[in-house]
mmCIF file of the C-alpha atoms, coordinates in Angstrom:
data_MODEL
# 
_entry.id   MODEL 
# 
loop_
_atom_site.group_PDB 
_atom_site.id 
_atom_site.type_symbol 
_atom_site.label_atom_id 
_atom_site.label_alt_id 
_atom_site.label_comp_id 
_atom_site.label_asym_id 
_atom_site.label_entity_id 
_atom_site.label_seq_id 
_atom_site.pdbx_PDB_ins_code 
_atom_site.Cartn_x 
_atom_site.Cartn_y 
_atom_site.Cartn_z 
_atom_site.occupancy 
_atom_site.B_iso_or_equiv 
_atom_site.pdbx_formal_charge 
_atom_site.auth_seq_id 
_atom_site.auth_comp_id 
_atom_site.auth_asym_id 
_atom_site.auth_atom_id 
_atom_site.pdbx_PDB_model_num 
ATOM 1   C CA . MET A 1 1   ? 11.713  -53.924 -7.084  1.00 0.00 ? 1   MET A CA 1 
ATOM 2   C CA . ALA A 1 2   ? 9.058   -51.968 -5.141  1.00 0.00 ? 2   ALA A CA 1 
ATOM 3   C CA . ALA A 1 3   ? 5.550   -53.342 -5.189  1.00 0.00 ? 3   ALA A CA 1 
ATOM 4   C CA . GLN A 1 4   ? 3.324   -51.664 -7.728  1.00 0.00 ? 4   GLN A CA 1 
ATOM 5   C CA . PRO A 1 5   ? 0.178   -49.841 -6.555  1.00 0.00 ? 5   PRO A CA 1 
ATOM 6   C CA . GLN A 1 6   ? -2.887  -52.029 -6.352  1.00 0.00 ? 6   GLN A CA 1 
ATOM 7   C CA . SER A 1 7   ? -6.532  -50.973 -6.377  1.00 0.00 ? 7   SER A CA 1 
ATOM 8   C CA . ASP A 1 8   ? -9.485  -52.799 -4.889  1.00 0.00 ? 8   ASP A CA 1 
ATOM 9   C CA . PRO A 1 9   ? -11.525 -54.265 -7.778  1.00 0.00 ? 9   PRO A CA 1 
ATOM 10  C CA . LYS A 1 10  ? -14.727 -53.842 -5.716  1.00 0.00 ? 10  LYS A CA 1 
ATOM 11  C CA . ALA A 1 11  ? -14.121 -50.156 -4.976  1.00 0.00 ? 11  ALA A CA 1 
ATOM 12  C CA . SER A 1 12  ? -15.926 -47.320 -6.741  1.00 0.00 ? 12  SER A CA 1 
ATOM 13  C CA . THR A 1 13  ? -14.139 -45.341 -9.424  1.00 0.00 ? 13  THR A CA 1 
ATOM 14  C CA . GLY A 1 14  ? -13.513 -42.456 -7.036  1.00 0.00 ? 14  GLY A CA 1 
ATOM 15  C CA . ASP A 1 15  ? -12.127 -44.775 -4.376  1.00 0.00 ? 15  ASP A CA 1 
ATOM 16  C CA . CYS A 1 16  ? -9.889  -46.529 -6.901  1.00 0.00 ? 16  CYS A CA 1 
ATOM 17  C CA . ILE A 1 17  ? -8.461  -43.173 -7.960  1.00 0.00 ? 17  ILE A CA 1 
ATOM 18  C CA . LEU A 1 18  ? -7.734  -42.180 -4.360  1.00 0.00 ? 18  LEU A CA 1 
ATOM 19  C CA . GLN A 1 19  ? -6.217  -45.591 -3.570  1.00 0.00 ? 19  GLN A CA 1 
ATOM 20  C CA . ALA A 1 20  ? -3.886  -45.378 -6.555  1.00 0.00 ? 20  ALA A CA 1 
ATOM 21  C CA . ALA A 1 21  ? -3.038  -41.749 -5.825  1.00 0.00 ? 21  ALA A CA 1 
ATOM 22  C CA . THR A 1 22  ? -2.281  -42.442 -2.163  1.00 0.00 ? 22  THR A CA 1 
ATOM 23  C CA . GLN A 1 23  ? 0.159   -45.202 -3.074  1.00 0.00 ? 23  GLN A CA 1 
ATOM 24  C CA . GLU A 1 24  ? 1.778   -43.165 -5.847  1.00 0.00 ? 24  GLU A CA 1 
ATOM 25  C CA . PHE A 1 25  ? 2.277   -40.117 -3.611  1.00 0.00 ? 25  PHE A CA 1 
ATOM 26  C CA . ALA A 1 26  ? 3.685   -42.352 -0.862  1.00 0.00 ? 26  ALA A CA 1 
ATOM 27  C CA . ARG A 1 27  ? 6.157   -44.000 -3.250  1.00 0.00 ? 27  ARG A CA 1 
ATOM 28  C CA . LYS A 1 28  ? 7.313   -40.935 -5.182  1.00 0.00 ? 28  LYS A CA 1 
ATOM 29  C CA . GLY A 1 29  ? 6.206   -37.847 -3.288  1.00 0.00 ? 29  GLY A CA 1 
ATOM 30  C CA . PHE A 1 30  ? 4.180   -35.013 -4.757  1.00 0.00 ? 30  PHE A CA 1 
ATOM 31  C CA . ASP A 1 31  ? 6.842   -33.906 -7.237  1.00 0.00 ? 31  ASP A CA 1 
ATOM 32  C CA . GLY A 1 32  ? 7.571   -37.416 -8.498  1.00 0.00 ? 32  GLY A CA 1 
ATOM 33  C CA . ALA A 1 33  ? 3.978   -38.609 -8.821  1.00 0.00 ? 33  ALA A CA 1 
ATOM 34  C CA . ARG A 1 34  ? 2.368   -38.461 -12.252 1.00 0.00 ? 34  ARG A CA 1 
ATOM 35  C CA . VAL A 1 35  ? -1.342  -38.267 -12.980 1.00 0.00 ? 35  VAL A CA 1 
ATOM 36  C CA . ASP A 1 36  ? -0.996  -40.611 -15.960 1.00 0.00 ? 36  ASP A CA 1 
ATOM 37  C CA . GLU A 1 37  ? 0.556   -43.258 -13.682 1.00 0.00 ? 37  GLU A CA 1 
ATOM 38  C CA . ILE A 1 38  ? -2.247  -42.816 -11.155 1.00 0.00 ? 38  ILE A CA 1 
ATOM 39  C CA . ALA A 1 39  ? -4.781  -43.187 -13.960 1.00 0.00 ? 39  ALA A CA 1 
ATOM 40  C CA . HIS A 1 40  ? -3.042  -46.362 -15.147 1.00 0.00 ? 40  HIS A CA 1 
ATOM 41  C CA . TYR A 1 41  ? -3.137  -48.039 -11.723 1.00 0.00 ? 41  TYR A CA 1 
ATOM 42  C CA . ALA A 1 42  ? -6.714  -46.866 -11.088 1.00 0.00 ? 42  ALA A CA 1 
ATOM 43  C CA . ARG A 1 43  ? -7.722  -48.267 -14.511 1.00 0.00 ? 43  ARG A CA 1 
ATOM 44  C CA . VAL A 1 44  ? -9.241  -44.982 -15.654 1.00 0.00 ? 44  VAL A CA 1 
ATOM 45  C CA . ASN A 1 45  ? -8.160  -42.295 -18.094 1.00 0.00 ? 45  ASN A CA 1 
ATOM 46  C CA . LYS A 1 46  ? -6.710  -38.947 -17.039 1.00 0.00 ? 46  LYS A CA 1 
ATOM 47  C CA . ALA A 1 47  ? -9.852  -37.137 -18.132 1.00 0.00 ? 47  ALA A CA 1 
ATOM 48  C CA . THR A 1 48  ? -11.843 -39.094 -15.563 1.00 0.00 ? 48  THR A CA 1 
ATOM 49  C CA . ILE A 1 49  ? -9.493  -37.968 -12.793 1.00 0.00 ? 49  ILE A CA 1 
ATOM 50  C CA . TYR A 1 50  ? -9.679  -34.331 -13.880 1.00 0.00 ? 50  TYR A CA 1 
ATOM 51  C CA . TYR A 1 51  ? -13.477 -34.529 -14.142 1.00 0.00 ? 51  TYR A CA 1 
ATOM 52  C CA . ARG A 1 52  ? -14.071 -36.276 -10.812 1.00 0.00 ? 52  ARG A CA 1 
ATOM 53  C CA . ILE A 1 53  ? -11.374 -34.661 -8.641  1.00 0.00 ? 53  ILE A CA 1 
ATOM 54  C CA . GLY A 1 54  ? -9.209  -32.178 -10.541 1.00 0.00 ? 54  GLY A CA 1 
ATOM 55  C CA . ASP A 1 55  ? -5.516  -31.639 -11.206 1.00 0.00 ? 55  ASP A CA 1 
ATOM 56  C CA . LYS A 1 56  ? -2.609  -33.114 -9.245  1.00 0.00 ? 56  LYS A CA 1 
ATOM 57  C CA . GLU A 1 57  ? -2.877  -30.499 -6.496  1.00 0.00 ? 57  GLU A CA 1 
ATOM 58  C CA . ALA A 1 58  ? -6.577  -31.250 -6.023  1.00 0.00 ? 58  ALA A CA 1 
ATOM 59  C CA . LEU A 1 59  ? -5.872  -34.971 -6.072  1.00 0.00 ? 59  LEU A CA 1 
ATOM 60  C CA . TYR A 1 60  ? -3.193  -34.595 -3.390  1.00 0.00 ? 60  TYR A CA 1 
ATOM 61  C CA . GLU A 1 61  ? -5.517  -32.506 -1.256  1.00 0.00 ? 61  GLU A CA 1 
ATOM 62  C CA . ALA A 1 62  ? -8.239  -35.146 -1.591  1.00 0.00 ? 62  ALA A CA 1 
ATOM 63  C CA . VAL A 1 63  ? -5.821  -37.882 -0.507  1.00 0.00 ? 63  VAL A CA 1 
ATOM 64  C CA . LEU A 1 64  ? -4.735  -35.918 2.564   1.00 0.00 ? 64  LEU A CA 1 
ATOM 65  C CA . ALA A 1 65  ? -8.324  -35.013 3.413   1.00 0.00 ? 65  ALA A CA 1 
ATOM 66  C CA . GLN A 1 66  ? -9.293  -38.675 3.347   1.00 0.00 ? 66  GLN A CA 1 
ATOM 67  C CA . ILE A 1 67  ? -6.385  -39.535 5.627   1.00 0.00 ? 67  ILE A CA 1 
ATOM 68  C CA . HIS A 1 68  ? -6.703  -36.729 8.128   1.00 0.00 ? 68  HIS A CA 1 
ATOM 69  C CA . SER A 1 69  ? -10.426 -36.010 8.410   1.00 0.00 ? 69  SER A CA 1 
ATOM 70  C CA . GLN A 1 70  ? -11.304 -39.472 9.705   1.00 0.00 ? 70  GLN A CA 1 
ATOM 71  C CA . LEU A 1 71  ? -8.370  -39.401 12.119  1.00 0.00 ? 71  LEU A CA 1 
ATOM 72  C CA . ALA A 1 72  ? -9.315  -35.962 13.440  1.00 0.00 ? 72  ALA A CA 1 
ATOM 73  C CA . ASP A 1 73  ? -12.939 -37.010 13.944  1.00 0.00 ? 73  ASP A CA 1 
ATOM 74  C CA . ARG A 1 74  ? -12.004 -40.192 15.797  1.00 0.00 ? 74  ARG A CA 1 
ATOM 75  C CA . LEU A 1 75  ? -9.498  -38.456 18.047  1.00 0.00 ? 75  LEU A CA 1 
ATOM 76  C CA . ALA A 1 76  ? -11.972 -35.734 18.975  1.00 0.00 ? 76  ALA A CA 1 
ATOM 77  C CA . ASN A 1 77  ? -15.007 -37.963 19.464  1.00 0.00 ? 77  ASN A CA 1 
ATOM 78  C CA . GLU A 1 78  ? -13.589 -41.109 21.023  1.00 0.00 ? 78  GLU A CA 1 
ATOM 79  C CA . THR A 1 79  ? -11.166 -39.594 23.516  1.00 0.00 ? 79  THR A CA 1 
ATOM 80  C CA . VAL A 1 80  ? -13.843 -37.507 25.251  1.00 0.00 ? 80  VAL A CA 1 
ATOM 81  C CA . ALA A 1 81  ? -15.808 -40.702 25.870  1.00 0.00 ? 81  ALA A CA 1 
ATOM 82  C CA . GLN A 1 82  ? -13.123 -41.827 28.317  1.00 0.00 ? 82  GLN A CA 1 
ATOM 83  C CA . ASP A 1 83  ? -13.570 -41.147 32.025  1.00 0.00 ? 83  ASP A CA 1 
ATOM 84  C CA . ASN A 1 84  ? -10.273 -39.466 32.902  1.00 0.00 ? 84  ASN A CA 1 
ATOM 85  C CA . PRO A 1 85  ? -7.245  -37.776 31.266  1.00 0.00 ? 85  PRO A CA 1 
ATOM 86  C CA . ARG A 1 86  ? -5.034  -40.863 31.566  1.00 0.00 ? 86  ARG A CA 1 
ATOM 87  C CA . ASP A 1 87  ? -7.532  -42.999 29.647  1.00 0.00 ? 87  ASP A CA 1 
ATOM 88  C CA . GLN A 1 88  ? -8.106  -40.176 27.163  1.00 0.00 ? 88  GLN A CA 1 
ATOM 89  C CA . LEU A 1 89  ? -4.372  -40.015 26.440  1.00 0.00 ? 89  LEU A CA 1 
ATOM 90  C CA . ARG A 1 90  ? -4.167  -43.795 26.127  1.00 0.00 ? 90  ARG A CA 1 
ATOM 91  C CA . ARG A 1 91  ? -7.071  -43.775 23.679  1.00 0.00 ? 91  ARG A CA 1 
ATOM 92  C CA . TYR A 1 92  ? -5.544  -40.912 21.691  1.00 0.00 ? 92  TYR A CA 1 
ATOM 93  C CA . ILE A 1 93  ? -2.377  -42.953 21.144  1.00 0.00 ? 93  ILE A CA 1 
ATOM 94  C CA . GLU A 1 94  ? -4.352  -46.119 20.329  1.00 0.00 ? 94  GLU A CA 1 
ATOM 95  C CA . ILE A 1 95  ? -6.460  -44.371 17.702  1.00 0.00 ? 95  ILE A CA 1 
ATOM 96  C CA . PHE A 1 96  ? -3.459  -42.781 16.028  1.00 0.00 ? 96  PHE A CA 1 
ATOM 97  C CA . ALA A 1 97  ? -1.661  -46.128 15.856  1.00 0.00 ? 97  ALA A CA 1 
ATOM 98  C CA . GLN A 1 98  ? -4.802  -47.852 14.527  1.00 0.00 ? 98  GLN A CA 1 
ATOM 99  C CA . GLU A 1 99  ? -5.323  -45.309 11.759  1.00 0.00 ? 99  GLU A CA 1 
ATOM 100 C CA . VAL A 1 100 ? -1.697  -45.422 10.658  1.00 0.00 ? 100 VAL A CA 1 
ATOM 101 C CA . ASP A 1 101 ? -1.827  -49.229 10.672  1.00 0.00 ? 101 ASP A CA 1 
ATOM 102 C CA . ALA A 1 102 ? -5.052  -49.208 8.635   1.00 0.00 ? 102 ALA A CA 1 
ATOM 103 C CA . GLN A 1 103 ? -3.597  -46.707 6.125   1.00 0.00 ? 103 GLN A CA 1 
ATOM 104 C CA . PRO A 1 104 ? 0.048   -47.775 5.839   1.00 0.00 ? 104 PRO A CA 1 
ATOM 105 C CA . PHE A 1 105 ? 0.890   -45.202 3.159   1.00 0.00 ? 105 PHE A CA 1 
ATOM 106 C CA . THR A 1 106 ? 0.018   -42.333 5.509   1.00 0.00 ? 106 THR A CA 1 
ATOM 107 C CA . SER A 1 107 ? 3.403   -42.405 7.208   1.00 0.00 ? 107 SER A CA 1 
ATOM 108 C CA . ALA A 1 108 ? 5.432   -42.170 3.997   1.00 0.00 ? 108 ALA A CA 1 
ATOM 109 C CA . ILE A 1 109 ? 3.383   -39.224 2.747   1.00 0.00 ? 109 ILE A CA 1 
ATOM 110 C CA . MET A 1 110 ? 3.654   -37.339 6.035   1.00 0.00 ? 110 MET A CA 1 
ATOM 111 C CA . MET A 1 111 ? 7.356   -38.050 6.484   1.00 0.00 ? 111 MET A CA 1 
ATOM 112 C CA . ARG A 1 112 ? 7.966   -36.690 2.993   1.00 0.00 ? 112 ARG A CA 1 
ATOM 113 C CA . GLU A 1 113 ? 6.072   -33.531 3.934   1.00 0.00 ? 113 GLU A CA 1 
ATOM 114 C CA . VAL A 1 114 ? 8.085   -33.164 7.137   1.00 0.00 ? 114 VAL A CA 1 
ATOM 115 C CA . ALA A 1 115 ? 11.342  -33.545 5.203   1.00 0.00 ? 115 ALA A CA 1 
ATOM 116 C CA . SER A 1 116 ? 10.261  -30.905 2.678   1.00 0.00 ? 116 SER A CA 1 
ATOM 117 C CA . GLY A 1 117 ? 9.031   -28.471 5.317   1.00 0.00 ? 117 GLY A CA 1 
ATOM 118 C CA . GLY A 1 118 ? 5.427   -29.036 4.272   1.00 0.00 ? 118 GLY A CA 1 
ATOM 119 C CA . SER A 1 119 ? 6.079   -27.586 0.825   1.00 0.00 ? 119 SER A CA 1 
ATOM 120 C CA . HIS A 1 120 ? 2.954   -29.181 -0.673  1.00 0.00 ? 120 HIS A CA 1 
ATOM 121 C CA . LEU A 1 121 ? 0.813   -29.443 2.449   1.00 0.00 ? 121 LEU A CA 1 
ATOM 122 C CA . PRO A 1 122 ? -2.570  -27.794 1.775   1.00 0.00 ? 122 PRO A CA 1 
ATOM 123 C CA . ASP A 1 123 ? -4.278  -25.589 4.355   1.00 0.00 ? 123 ASP A CA 1 
ATOM 124 C CA . SER A 1 124 ? -7.140  -28.076 4.640   1.00 0.00 ? 124 SER A CA 1 
ATOM 125 C CA . ALA A 1 125 ? -4.747  -30.781 5.863   1.00 0.00 ? 125 ALA A CA 1 
ATOM 126 C CA . LEU A 1 126 ? -3.180  -28.341 8.307   1.00 0.00 ? 126 LEU A CA 1 
ATOM 127 C CA . GLY A 1 127 ? -6.654  -27.665 9.656   1.00 0.00 ? 127 GLY A CA 1 
ATOM 128 C CA . HIS A 1 128 ? -7.183  -31.341 10.464  1.00 0.00 ? 128 HIS A CA 1 
ATOM 129 C CA . MET A 1 129 ? -3.705  -31.574 12.006  1.00 0.00 ? 129 MET A CA 1 
ATOM 130 C CA . ALA A 1 130 ? -4.471  -28.543 14.154  1.00 0.00 ? 130 ALA A CA 1 
ATOM 131 C CA . ARG A 1 131 ? -7.618  -30.288 15.379  1.00 0.00 ? 131 ARG A CA 1 
ATOM 132 C CA . ASN A 1 132 ? -5.531  -33.302 16.374  1.00 0.00 ? 132 ASN A CA 1 
ATOM 133 C CA . PHE A 1 133 ? -3.115  -31.129 18.317  1.00 0.00 ? 133 PHE A CA 1 
ATOM 134 C CA . GLY A 1 134 ? -6.037  -29.310 19.928  1.00 0.00 ? 134 GLY A CA 1 
ATOM 135 C CA . THR A 1 135 ? -7.494  -32.603 21.117  1.00 0.00 ? 135 THR A CA 1 
ATOM 136 C CA . LEU A 1 136 ? -4.175  -33.632 22.669  1.00 0.00 ? 136 LEU A CA 1 
ATOM 137 C CA . HIS A 1 137 ? -3.680  -30.182 24.196  1.00 0.00 ? 137 HIS A CA 1 
ATOM 138 C CA . GLY A 1 138 ? -7.085  -30.433 25.873  1.00 0.00 ? 138 GLY A CA 1 
ATOM 139 C CA . ILE A 1 139 ? -6.278  -33.866 27.311  1.00 0.00 ? 139 ILE A CA 1 
ATOM 140 C CA . LEU A 1 140 ? -3.003  -32.624 28.761  1.00 0.00 ? 140 LEU A CA 1 
ATOM 141 C CA . GLU A 1 141 ? -4.615  -29.482 30.172  1.00 0.00 ? 141 GLU A CA 1 
ATOM 142 C CA . ARG A 1 142 ? -7.293  -31.533 31.920  1.00 0.00 ? 142 ARG A CA 1 
ATOM 143 C CA . GLY A 1 143 ? -4.658  -33.879 33.307  1.00 0.00 ? 143 GLY A CA 1 
ATOM 144 C CA . MET A 1 144 ? -2.612  -30.974 34.668  1.00 0.00 ? 144 MET A CA 1 
ATOM 145 C CA . ALA A 1 145 ? -5.731  -29.353 36.142  1.00 0.00 ? 145 ALA A CA 1 
ATOM 146 C CA . VAL A 1 146 ? -6.617  -32.456 38.196  1.00 0.00 ? 146 VAL A CA 1 
ATOM 147 C CA . GLY A 1 147 ? -3.009  -33.129 39.163  1.00 0.00 ? 147 GLY A CA 1 
ATOM 148 C CA . VAL A 1 148 ? -2.321  -36.392 37.327  1.00 0.00 ? 148 VAL A CA 1 
ATOM 149 C CA . PHE A 1 149 ? 0.034   -34.823 34.755  1.00 0.00 ? 149 PHE A CA 1 
ATOM 150 C CA . ARG A 1 150 ? 2.889   -32.468 35.511  1.00 0.00 ? 150 ARG A CA 1 
ATOM 151 C CA . LYS A 1 151 ? 3.240   -29.248 33.544  1.00 0.00 ? 151 LYS A CA 1 
ATOM 152 C CA . VAL A 1 152 ? 4.588   -30.170 30.119  1.00 0.00 ? 152 VAL A CA 1 
ATOM 153 C CA . ASN A 1 153 ? 4.979   -28.616 26.694  1.00 0.00 ? 153 ASN A CA 1 
ATOM 154 C CA . PRO A 1 154 ? 2.168   -30.110 24.551  1.00 0.00 ? 154 PRO A CA 1 
ATOM 155 C CA . ILE A 1 155 ? 4.234   -29.733 21.373  1.00 0.00 ? 155 ILE A CA 1 
ATOM 156 C CA . ALA A 1 156 ? 6.944   -32.006 22.788  1.00 0.00 ? 156 ALA A CA 1 
ATOM 157 C CA . ILE A 1 157 ? 4.390   -34.662 23.756  1.00 0.00 ? 157 ILE A CA 1 
ATOM 158 C CA . HIS A 1 158 ? 2.741   -34.394 20.349  1.00 0.00 ? 158 HIS A CA 1 
ATOM 159 C CA . ARG A 1 159 ? 6.093   -35.029 18.661  1.00 0.00 ? 159 ARG A CA 1 
ATOM 160 C CA . LEU A 1 160 ? 6.842   -37.987 20.915  1.00 0.00 ? 160 LEU A CA 1 
ATOM 161 C CA . ILE A 1 161 ? 3.560   -39.685 20.031  1.00 0.00 ? 161 ILE A CA 1 
ATOM 162 C CA . ILE A 1 162 ? 3.269   -38.857 16.354  1.00 0.00 ? 162 ILE A CA 1 
ATOM 163 C CA . GLY A 1 163 ? 6.968   -39.199 15.595  1.00 0.00 ? 163 GLY A CA 1 
ATOM 164 C CA . SER A 1 164 ? 7.276   -42.586 17.298  1.00 0.00 ? 164 SER A CA 1 
ATOM 165 C CA . ILE A 1 165 ? 4.352   -44.083 15.410  1.00 0.00 ? 165 ILE A CA 1 
ATOM 166 C CA . LEU A 1 166 ? 5.113   -42.610 11.983  1.00 0.00 ? 166 LEU A CA 1 
ATOM 167 C CA . LEU A 1 167 ? 8.798   -43.505 12.177  1.00 0.00 ? 167 LEU A CA 1 
ATOM 168 C CA . HIS A 1 168 ? 8.015   -47.059 13.256  1.00 0.00 ? 168 HIS A CA 1 
ATOM 169 C CA . THR A 1 169 ? 5.912   -47.519 10.129  1.00 0.00 ? 169 THR A CA 1 
ATOM 170 C CA . THR A 1 170 ? 8.425   -46.052 7.700   1.00 0.00 ? 170 THR A CA 1 
ATOM 171 C CA . ASP A 1 171 ? 11.699  -47.410 9.058   1.00 0.00 ? 171 ASP A CA 1 
ATOM 172 C CA . ALA A 1 172 ? 10.788  -51.126 9.054   1.00 0.00 ? 172 ALA A CA 1 
ATOM 173 C CA . PRO A 1 173 ? 13.241  -52.033 6.215   1.00 0.00 ? 173 PRO A CA 1 
ATOM 174 C CA . ILE A 1 174 ? 16.049  -50.215 8.032   1.00 0.00 ? 174 ILE A CA 1 
ATOM 175 C CA . ARG A 1 175 ? 15.270  -51.985 11.313  1.00 0.00 ? 175 ARG A CA 1 
ATOM 176 C CA . GLN A 1 176 ? 15.346  -55.344 9.576   1.00 0.00 ? 176 GLN A CA 1 
ATOM 177 C CA . ARG A 1 177 ? 18.785  -54.631 8.094   1.00 0.00 ? 177 ARG A CA 1 
ATOM 178 C CA . LEU A 1 178 ? 20.037  -53.163 11.358  1.00 0.00 ? 178 LEU A CA 1 
ATOM 179 C CA . ALA A 1 179 ? 19.060  -56.304 13.252  1.00 0.00 ? 179 ALA A CA 1 
ATOM 180 C CA . THR A 1 180 ? 21.543  -58.315 11.174  1.00 0.00 ? 180 THR A CA 1 
ATOM 181 C CA . GLN A 1 181 ? 24.366  -55.934 12.125  1.00 0.00 ? 181 GLN A CA 1 
ATOM 182 C CA . MET A 1 182 ? 23.748  -55.761 15.871  1.00 0.00 ? 182 MET A CA 1 
ATOM 183 C CA . PRO A 1 183 ? 26.236  -57.472 18.232  1.00 0.00 ? 183 PRO A CA 1 
ATOM 184 C CA . ALA A 1 184 ? 25.033  -60.808 19.602  1.00 0.00 ? 184 ALA A CA 1 
ATOM 185 C CA . GLY A 1 185 ? 22.537  -60.410 22.402  1.00 0.00 ? 185 GLY A CA 1 
ATOM 186 C CA . THR A 1 186 ? 21.850  -56.711 21.789  1.00 0.00 ? 186 THR A CA 1 
ATOM 187 C CA . ALA A 1 187 ? 19.029  -56.846 19.227  1.00 0.00 ? 187 ALA A CA 1 
ATOM 188 C CA . ALA A 1 188 ? 15.805  -55.628 20.834  1.00 0.00 ? 188 ALA A CA 1 
ATOM 189 C CA . GLU A 1 189 ? 12.494  -57.380 20.302  1.00 0.00 ? 189 GLU A CA 1 
ATOM 190 C CA . ASP A 1 190 ? 10.439  -55.459 17.744  1.00 0.00 ? 190 ASP A CA 1 
ATOM 191 C CA . PHE A 1 191 ? 6.729   -54.663 17.836  1.00 0.00 ? 191 PHE A CA 1 
ATOM 192 C CA . THR A 1 192 ? 4.570   -56.922 15.689  1.00 0.00 ? 192 THR A CA 1 
ATOM 193 C CA . THR A 1 193 ? 1.183   -55.162 16.043  1.00 0.00 ? 193 THR A CA 1 
ATOM 194 C CA . HIS A 1 194 ? -0.057  -51.611 16.353  1.00 0.00 ? 194 HIS A CA 1 
ATOM 195 C CA . GLN A 1 195 ? -1.508  -52.559 19.750  1.00 0.00 ? 195 GLN A CA 1 
ATOM 196 C CA . GLU A 1 196 ? 1.950   -53.438 21.069  1.00 0.00 ? 196 GLU A CA 1 
ATOM 197 C CA . LEU A 1 197 ? 3.392   -50.228 19.692  1.00 0.00 ? 197 LEU A CA 1 
ATOM 198 C CA . SER A 1 198 ? 0.640   -48.026 21.120  1.00 0.00 ? 198 SER A CA 1 
ATOM 199 C CA . GLN A 1 199 ? 0.891   -49.701 24.525  1.00 0.00 ? 199 GLN A CA 1 
ATOM 200 C CA . GLU A 1 200 ? 4.633   -49.076 24.700  1.00 0.00 ? 200 GLU A CA 1 
ATOM 201 C CA . VAL A 1 201 ? 4.321   -45.458 23.541  1.00 0.00 ? 201 VAL A CA 1 
ATOM 202 C CA . ASN A 1 202 ? 1.521   -44.904 26.051  1.00 0.00 ? 202 ASN A CA 1 
ATOM 203 C CA . SER A 1 203 ? 3.582   -46.387 28.901  1.00 0.00 ? 203 SER A CA 1 
ATOM 204 C CA . LEU A 1 204 ? 6.572   -44.199 28.075  1.00 0.00 ? 204 LEU A CA 1 
ATOM 205 C CA . VAL A 1 205 ? 4.565   -40.993 27.675  1.00 0.00 ? 205 VAL A CA 1 
ATOM 206 C CA . GLN A 1 206 ? 2.436   -41.547 30.761  1.00 0.00 ? 206 GLN A CA 1 
ATOM 207 C CA . ALA A 1 207 ? 5.533   -42.294 32.860  1.00 0.00 ? 207 ALA A CA 1 
ATOM 208 C CA . ALA A 1 208 ? 7.270   -39.178 31.531  1.00 0.00 ? 208 ALA A CA 1 
ATOM 209 C CA . ILE A 1 209 ? 4.441   -36.758 32.339  1.00 0.00 ? 209 ILE A CA 1 
ATOM 210 C CA . SER A 1 210 ? 2.972   -38.221 35.533  1.00 0.00 ? 210 SER A CA 1 
ATOM 211 C CA . ALA A 1 211 ? 2.764   -35.688 38.344  1.00 0.00 ? 211 ALA A CA 1 
# 
């Protein structure tokens, strides 16, 4: 049986609602999530959710805003503090892995949106995602301008980074089952921390795009 959503007893009412909503959307997707279930796990009534945040669409938008706004700010602000494009790219990957690790339900929500073609993705979330891509695009452009990166398609690099990290978070149960089916001596060592994952992704990407 899947673990039931849990809320932090020390969190504010608004935070408890968003915590419960994030877990419910991750487990069931937008269409399967129910406001009454979110209210139950947040220990509030539905009227409180409607008063504080709004209907299910508004609640979903608030969840995605919480996820993506902090990520977009960190990527934009902390990468420019690095001295060169290689370090900026490394930091970009580190931050993304850190944020996904800190908010483990992010991956499930985003993978559901990818599978549905973004059918419930609000424009506000797309705005934050566009900022993230813009930050990466700028890093790659600077690297190409100074000759440390070869000419590449930024969309492909974006997919390599984001896809690798999101898939690693969501496919853990499959990897565990797969490991039991692998021929002797062929099972690869898995990553145990987001630092290990980000370092490997960084090494692969940097090697692929070096001039």
